[in-house]
N, C-alpha and C positions, 0 to 999 in steps of 0.2 A: 655773351660768350658762352660757349658750351665747354664745360670742363667736367672731368670725372668728379664724382662726389667725394667729399672729405668727411671722415668721422672724427668728431671731437666730443669730449665730455666737458661740460661746463656746469657750474652750479646754477640752480634755479633762482639764486639771488643776484646773478649777474644782470646788469642793466642791458637794455636793448642797444644803447649807444656803445657800450663796451663790446658786446657781441658783434655789432656792426664793424667796429674797428678791427676786431680779431678776424672776422671773415674777409675784410678788405685786404689785410696783410697776408692772410693764408692764400688767397687767390692771386697774389702778385700785384696788387695795386693797379690793375689794368684799367679801371674806370675811376674817375674822381670820387672821393669819399662822399661828397655831398650828393652824388647821384645814386649811391647804394641804397637799396630798399630791401629789407628782410621781410619774408612772408612765411607763415606757418603753413606747411603743406597739410591739407585736410581733404580726404577723399570726397567729402560732402560739398566742398566748395571748389569748383574747378580752377579758380585763379589764385587760391590761397587766401590766408587771412593776414592782412597787413598789420605790422606793429606800428601804430600811429604815434605813440608817445615813447620817445627814446629814453626818457628818464625812468620809465617803469622797469621793474624786474621781470625776468622771463616768467616767473611763477604767476605774475598778475595776468598773463595771457594764457595760463593753463598749460604751459609747455611742460611735458613730462618726459621721463626716460624713454629713449627711442624715437623722440619726435624728429621729424624731418623739416628742415628749413630750406627755403629757396632764396637765392640772392638775385635781385633784379636790378637793372639799370633803369632809373626813372625816365631817362631820355627815350628808352624804348616804349614805355607805356604812354608817353605824351606824343609820340610820333616824331620827336625831334631828330632822331637818327635817320628816319625815313626821309624827312624833308632835306636833311643835309645830303643824303645820297642823291636825291632828285636834283638839288642845286649843283652838286659835283658833276652829275651826268650832263646837265644842261651846259655847264662850263666846258666840259670836254667836247661836247658836240659843237659848240661855238668855235672852239679852238681848231677842231678838225675842218670845219667849214671854211675858216679863214685860211688854213694851210692849203686846202683844195683850191680856193680862189686865187691864191698866189702862184699856184703851180701852172 
């Protein structure tokens, strides 16, 4: 999902899990919480730095004032959404072929 950035101030002692829940609620719970992945935006790393341990505090990952975070849907990174779109397109094509054959 593409959405406008949101600016929030959080303590460096907040856990990744708590920030993940805050981000999920802030952006309208549009994807299941278990698929939310937070990444630290770093100009030196094109895809961002993943927060792999949700029990760690943000300070552990070196998050400082003004840091930018990105929220990803892990289904996108695994290609699950693309496979679903392909399956949906194949189903639609089959449905149309059946309708054309009946006409």
